[in-house]
C-alpha positions in Angstrom: 0.5 -0.1 -0.4 1.1 3.3 -1.0 2.2 5.7 1.9 1.7 9.6 1.4 5.6 10.8 2.3 5.1 14.3 4.6 8.4 15.7 3.0 5.8 15.8 0.1 3.6 18.4 1.8 5.1 20.8 1.9 1.9 22.1 4.4 1.2 20.8 8.2 -3.1 20.8 7.4 -4.3 17.4 8.0 -6.5 18.0 5.5 -4.0 17.9 2.5 -2.8 14.2 4.2 -6.9 13.2 4.5 -7.4 13.5 1.0 -4.3 11.5 0.0 -5.8 9.0 1.9 -8.8 8.9 0.7 -7.7 8.4 -3.1 -4.8 5.5 -2.3 -8.2 4.2 -0.5 -10.0 4.1 -3.6 -12.1 6.2 -2.5 -14.3 9.3 -4.2 -13.1 13.3 -3.4 -15.7 16.4 -3.8 -15.2 18.7 -5.8 -14.7 21.2 -2.8 -11.4 19.2 -2.3 -10.8 18.9 -5.7 -10.5 22.9 -6.0 -8.9 22.3 -2.7 -6.8 19.9 -3.6 -5.7 21.7 -6.5 -4.8 24.8 -5.0 -2.7 23.6 -1.5 -1.1 20.6 -3.0 2.9 20.9 -4.2 3.1 19.1 -8.2 5.1 16.1 -6.4 2.2 15.4 -4.2 -0.4 15.4 -6.7 2.3 13.3 -9.1 2.3 10.6 -6.5 -1.6 10.5 -5.8 -2.0 10.3 -10.0 0.5 8.1 -10.8 -0.6 6.1 -8.3 -4.5 5.5 -9.6 -2.9 5.9 -13.7 -0.6 2.4 -11.8 -3.7 0.9 -10.2 -6.3 1.5 -13.8 -3.7 0.6 -16.2 0.1 -1.2 -14.8 2.5 0.3 -16.5 1.0 0.5 -20.0 1.3 3.9 -22.0 -0.7 3.4 -25.1 -0.6 4.7 -28.3 -2.0 4.3 -32.0 -1.7 4.3 -35.3 -3.9 7.3 -37.6 -4.3 10.0 -38.9 -6.8 13.3 -38.7 -8.8 14.4 -41.4 -9.8 18.4 -40.9 -11.9 18.7 -43.3 -13.1 21.5 -43.6 -12.4 25.2 -41.8 -15.7 27.8 -42.9 -17.5 27.8 -39.7 -20.8 29.6 -38.2 -19.5 30.0 -35.6 -16.8 33.2 -34.3 -14.9 31.3 -30.8 -13.0 34.0 -29.8 -10.4 31.2 -28.8 -10.2 29.5 -31.8 -6.9 29.6 -34.4 -8.3 27.5 -37.2 -11.5 28.8 -38.8 -10.9 30.9 -42.0 -10.9 34.7 -41.6 -11.3 35.6 -44.8 -12.1 33.5 -48.2 -8.3 33.3 -49.5 -7.8 31.1 -46.5 -11.0 29.3 -47.3 -10.4 25.0 -47.3 -12.8 21.7 -47.7 -12.2 19.0 -49.1 -14.3 16.8 -52.1 -15.2 13.2 -51.2 -12.8 11.7 -53.7 -10.3 14.6 -51.7 -11.0 12.1 -48.3 -11.3 8.6 -49.4 -8.5 9.3 -51.4 -6.2 10.3 -48.2 -7.2 7.5 -46.5 -6.7 4.7 -49.0 -3.1 6.2 -49.1 -3.1 6.0 -45.5 -4.2 2.8 -45.0 -1.5 1.1 -46.6 0.9 3.1 -44.8 -0.5 1.3 -41.4 -3.2 3.5 -39.2 -6.0 1.8 -37.6 -7.5 4.6 -36.9 -9.4 7.5 -38.8 -10.0 10.4 -36.7 -12.8 12.9 -38.7 -13.2 16.7 -36.9 -13.8 19.9 -38.6 -15.4 23.5 -39.1 -19.4 23.8 -38.8 -19.8 24.3 -42.1 -23.1 26.2 -43.3 -23.5 24.0 -45.7 -23.6 20.3 -45.1 -25.6 18.2 -43.0 -25.6 14.0 -42.3 -26.9 13.1 -45.4 -23.2 14.6 -47.2 -21.7 12.5 -44.8 -23.2 9.1 -44.1 -21.5 8.0 -47.9 -18.2 9.3 -47.4 -18.6 6.5 -44.4 -19.8 4.2 -46.0 -16.9 3.7 -48.4 -14.3 3.4 -46.2 -16.0 1.3 -44.1 -17.1 -0.8 -47.3 -13.7 -0.8 -48.4 -11.1 -1.1 -45.2 -13.8 -2.6 -42.2 -11.1 -3.2 -40.2 -10.3 0.9 -40.0 -11.9 2.3 -36.6 -13.8 5.5 -37.9 -13.9 8.3 -34.7 -15.7 11.1 -36.5 -17.6 14.4 -36.1 -17.0 16.8 -32.1 -21.0 17.4 -31.0 -21.5 20.6 -31.7 -21.0 18.9 -35.3 -23.5 16.9 -34.9 -25.6 18.5 -33.3 -25.2 20.6 -36.8 -25.3 17.6 -39.2 -28.4 16.3 -37.8 -29.9 19.3 -37.1 -30.1 20.6 -40.4 -31.1 18.0 -41.9 -34.2 17.7 -40.2 -33.8 14.9 -37.9 -33.7 14.1 -34.1 -30.5 13.4 -32.5 -31.7 9.6 -32.3 -32.6 9.0 -35.5 -29.2 11.1 -37.1 -26.9 8.7 -34.3 -29.0 5.6 -36.0 -28.0 6.5 -39.4 -24.3 7.2 -37.9 -24.1 3.6 -36.8 -25.1 2.6 -39.9 -23.1 4.0 -42.6 -19.7 3.1 -40.1 -19.0 5.5 -37.6 -17.8 3.9 -34.7 -16.9 6.1 -32.1 -17.2 10.6 -31.5 -14.0 12.0 -30.2 -14.2 15.3 -27.1 -14.2 18.1 -28.8 -16.0 20.8 -28.4 -17.0 21.1 -25.5 -14.6 23.6 -24.3 -15.7 24.5 -20.3 -18.6 24.1 -18.6 -19.5 27.8 -17.9 -22.8 29.7 -19.2 -20.5 32.5 -18.2 -17.9 31.8 -20.2 -19.3 30.4 -23.1 -21.4 33.6 -23.6 -18.3 35.8 -23.6 -16.2 33.4 -26.0 -18.5 31.7 -28.0 -22.3 32.4 -27.8 -23.3 30.3 -30.8 -22.0 26.7 -29.8 -24.4 24.8 -28.9 -24.3 24.6 -24.7 -22.4 22.4 -22.3 -25.7 20.4 -21.6 -26.3 20.4 -25.1 -22.8 18.6 -25.2 -23.6 16.3 -22.3 -26.6 14.9 -24.0 -25.0 14.3 -27.4 -22.7 12.4 -25.3 -25.3 10.3 -23.1 -27.2 9.1 -26.7 -24.7 8.8 -28.0 -22.9 6.1 -25.5 -26.3 4.4 -24.9 -27.0 4.0 -28.2 -23.7 2.2 -28.6 -20.9 4.9 -29.2 -18.1 4.8 -27.1 -16.6 8.6 -27.0 -14.1 11.0 -25.3 -14.4 13.6 -23.1 -11.8 17.2 -23.3 -11.8 20.1 -21.5 -10.1 23.8 -22.9 -8.1 25.7 -19.9 -5.6 27.7 -19.6 -7.9 31.1 -21.0 -10.0 33.2 -18.4 -12.3 29.6 -16.8 -11.0 29.3 -12.9 -9.7 26.6 -11.1 -13.6 25.8 -10.0 -14.7 26.3 -13.7 -12.4 23.0 -14.2 -13.1 20.8 -11.5 -17.4 21.7 -12.2 -16.4 20.3 -15.9 -14.4 16.9 -14.5 -17.7 16.9 -11.8 -20.2 16.8 -15.0 -17.8 14.0 -16.8 -17.5 12.3 -13.8 -21.3 12.7 -13.0 -22.4 11.1 -16.9 -19.8 8.2 -16.7 -21.5 6.8 -13.5 -24.8 6.7 -16.2 -23.5 5.3 -19.1 -19.8 4.3 -18.5 -19.3 5.1 -22.2 -16.2 7.4 -22.2 -12.7 6.1 -23.6 -10.2 8.3 -22.8 -10.4 12.3 -21.5 -7.9 14.9 -23.1 -6.8 17.9 -20.8 -6.7 20.5 -24.0 -4.5 23.2 -23.0 -5.2 26.6 -24.5 -2.9 28.5 -27.7 -2.6 32.2 -27.0 -1.6 32.7 -31.6 -3.9 33.7 -34.0 -7.7 34.1 -32.1 -8.7 36.9 -30.5 -8.0 36.2 -26.8 -4.0 36.3 -27.5 -3.3 38.6 -25.0 -3.5 35.5 -22.3 -0.4 34.1 -21.4 -0.3 30.6 -21.2 -0.5 28.4 -19.0 3.2 26.6 -18.0 4.5 23.6 -17.6 4.1 23.2 -14.1 0.3 24.0 -14.1 0.2 21.5 -17.1 0.8 19.1 -15.0 -1.1 20.0 -12.2 -4.5 20.2 -14.4 -3.3 15.9 -15.8 -2.7 15.1 -12.3 -5.5 16.4 -11.1 -7.9 14.6 -13.5 -5.9 11.6 -13.3 -7.5 11.4 -9.5 -10.9 13.1 -10.0 -11.7 11.0 -13.1 -11.7 7.9 -10.9 -14.6 6.4 -13.3 -12.7 7.2 -16.3 -10.4 4.5 -18.0 -7.7 6.7 -20.4 -6.1 10.3 -19.5 -4.7 11.0 -22.9 -1.5 13.2 -23.3 -2.3 15.3 -26.8 1.6 15.7 -27.8 0.3 18.5 -31.3 -1.4 20.5 -28.8 1.2 19.6 -25.9 4.9 19.2 -27.4 6.4 15.5 -27.3 8.9 16.8 -24.2 5.6 17.6 -22.0 3.5 14.7 -23.9 5.8 12.1 -22.7 6.5 13.4 -19.3 3.1 13.4 -18.1 2.8 9.7 -18.2 4.5 10.2 -14.8 1.4 12.4 -13.8 -1.3 10.3 -14.7 -1.4 10.2 -18.5 -1.5 6.8 -20.1 -2.3 7.2 -23.4 -0.4 9.4 -26.3 -2.3 9.6 -29.0 -1.0 8.6 -31.8 1.2 9.1 -35.2 -0.6 11.8 -36.4 1.4 11.3 -40.0 1.1 15.3 -40.3 -2.6 15.2 -40.7 -3.6 18.4 -38.5 -3.1 22.3 -38.3 -5.6 23.1 -35.3 -2.5 23.5 -32.9 0.0 24.6 -35.2 -2.3 27.6 -36.0 -2.9 28.3 -32.1 1.2 28.5 -31.3 2.1 24.4 -30.8 5.6 23.6 -30.8 4.8 20.8 -33.3 4.7 23.1 -36.6 4.6 19.2 -38.1 3.0 17.3 -35.9 4.2 13.7 -36.4 5.7 10.5 -35.1 6.6 7.3 -35.8 5.9 3.4 -34.2 9.5 3.4 -33.7 9.9 7.5 -32.2 7.5 6.3 -29.7 8.1 3.1 -28.2 11.8 5.3 -27.7 10.7 7.1 -26.3 8.4 5.4 -24.1 11.0 3.1 -23.0 13.3 5.9 -22.0 10.4 6.7 -19.9 9.8 3.9 -17.9 7.0 2.9 -19.8 6.0 -0.4 -21.6 4.9 0.8 -24.7 1.1 -0.7 -26.0 -0.1 0.0 -29.7 -3.8 -0.3 -29.4 -7.3 0.3 -31.9 -10.1 2.8 -31.1 -11.1 1.0 -28.7 -8.0 0.4 -26.5 -7.7 -3.7 -27.7 -4.1 -4.1 -27.4 -2.7 -5.0 -31.0 1.2 -5.1 -29.5 2.6 -4.8 -26.4 6.4 -4.5 -26.3 8.1 -6.4 -23.7 
């Protein structure tokens, strides 16, 4: 049984030790305790607790997948203040047609990918019936390929624009090959902040509703949180609490991904980005608080390779994937990964350096290969 080292506490407050022992005993901490822990615990203390939870759930395994992203358009009806991805002028707009999408998938399947991650902006002219034949064609040609596609905001628009109910739309997505849903579009669960930063995007209650209905329909998903802008620590823990509550109900979430706000090429650029110390605290607190989430993902195209591998000692257990330079969302926002790609060999080598057991997975965390 792990014992808390008093030298790591940096405080004589008994409450810190009590919360730590609660986590070690497998007991759930409350929202207030989560805020208190974030505000008062040192990074080594949080890392110790998070790593304990990580190892209890996943041993020393660190997962990755061979994957690509398809960002099919940057033309968007929303004008989120924090966004660096959407087109600002007619000269920087793009959208992919079905042939381009299918050609990209075909080429990358030949290179051994197992998952295609499809996300983009909310194009005003596209509905679900644009996508259904594309998804079906991918699945028919490459039945082994896991299709993870469309944020809750995209799903809401694609389905409602077609005049369908959410249940009808999800059923059609399933019938045409959709396997899971990414976690994007959650941002932060606070009405006042959403009104300031992205007033036209779906509300957080609708985001949760879409993921709930997807889970009930048999579609697993991920969850995210955008942190490091104008939110408070209380906002962050409330967000985690809402995710944990829905997971108690459905157990449909595969992973949680903390997403760091990047401040280039958007209208919030005056805000200083969070430090590496705060990023690692966010990963650790997420692992501690989300006791019913099987995985915490370090999305390295956003946080950077070095920080992502380091986060594996602060609760994260998933490095996402090889990507192969197929995403530009965070590159445009100022990520150090301007051309995000990592080979299998690079990922495995780094994981071994960090004394982790590399595990190649599929889209549902089934083990494809495990290194000794």
